[in-house]
N, C-alpha and C positions, 0 to 999 in steps of 0.2 A: 910222415908229417909234411916236410918242405915239398914231397913228388907231387903232393895234390894241388891242384889248380886254384881251387880256394884258399889256401895257404900263401899262395905268391899274390894273388887278390889282395888279401889283407896286409901283407908287407908291402906291397906297393902305396896301398893307402896309408900305412902307418909311417913310410918314409914322406910321403907328399903332406902328410900334417906336421911332420916333424921340421919339414922346410918352412912350415909358418914360423919357427922362431927365429929364421936367420933374414926371410924375405920380408918386405914391405909392404902392407896391403892397398895404401892409396897416398897419395899426395894432395892437400887439400891447400887451395890456393885463396887467402883472405886478405883484402887491404894490401896488398902488394907482398905479403909474406908468404911463403910455402912452408906449410907445417906438413911433417912426416908422421903418418900412422902406422905405428907396428904393434907386436905384441906387448911393448911397455906401456903404449898409449899413444896420444896425440902430444908431438912435442916440437918444439920450434928452436934450433941451435942447440939442442941437448936438454933444454929446458921442459918438461913435462907439464903441459896444459890439462890435460886429461889423462888419468890414472887407467891403465889398461889392465889391471891385476886380475880382473873378472877374465878376460879374453884370456890371459896366459894360464890361468887356473883350468879354464875349460879344455884349451889344447893339450894340456899335461893330461886331464882326464881322458879325452879322446886317445890319446897315446897307451894310457894304462888299460883302456879297455880294448883297443887294439892288440895290444900284448898278451891279455888274458886270453880273448878269443881266439888267438894263435895257438896258443898253451892247451887248450882245453879241444883240442883236436877230437878228442875220444868218447866225448860227450857232445853228439851232433845238435842237438836239440836246445842244449843250452848254449852253445856257440852262436846259434842262430837269433836266439833270444837276445843275445850280449851285441850281436851286430846289429840288430834293429834298435835297441836302445842307443847305439854309439851313432846311428843315423840320426836318431831324433836330437841327440845333443848337436850334432853336426849342422842340423838345421838350426837349432839355436844359436850357435857360433855364427854362422851366415847371417842370421837377422841381428845380431850383435853388432857386426861388421856395419851393418848399412846404418844401426842406431848411433853409432860411435860418429860414424861418417858427418851424417846429415843433423845429429842433435847439437853437436859443438858450435857450428856455425850456421849462420843463415846467410842463404846467397852466395854461398862459396862456391868457387868452382873445382870440383873433385877430379881428380885424375886415378881411375883404379890401376892396380898393379896386377901382375900376374898372380901373386899371392893369393888374390880373391877367389880364383878359379879353382884353386887346391881343394878347399872343401868339397866343392860339386863334384869333381872328378872322383874324388873319394867316395862319394856317396854312391856313385855309379858303379865304382870298383867294389863297395861293399855289397851292393844289389846283386851283382855277379855270382859273389862268394855266396850270398845266401842261395842262389837258385842251383849253384854247384853242389853245397852241402844238401840242399834238398834232394838232388840228383842221388848222391850217395846215400840218404835215408832211405829211398825209394828202392834202390837197388839192394841194399841189406834186406829191407823188409821182404823183398820179393825172394831173395835168396832163403831166408828163414822160413817162408810159406811152402819152398819146395819140399825141406826136409821134413 
């Protein structure tokens, strides 16, 4: 299981998504105040202005799906489907980042942090995992054909 490259891709992708619970996504400067945007929402000095429960739930779902995909290594087709579904949810998460950032304030200056890049890197790693799973599946089918 762990010796396969797609499992390592999925594991690194899950670790990057797990870091979203720790790292901030952006800092928003509006009217001289600097708001922090993280998985809890948009807050100023610990007081939440916009609740980010939907973002926290999506991050949790993505982590769960990554775990399920890693553990379903025996069924490669299901593993590929779960990863594709996870990629779609990560695209939605990325869209929610921008929605929360620009919806809350008009004309604010936004400073994006490194946490905004992690879903994109995870999408690339998941795509690489899908390609590796496809190669494994093709190899298994070719071996079955020879018998």
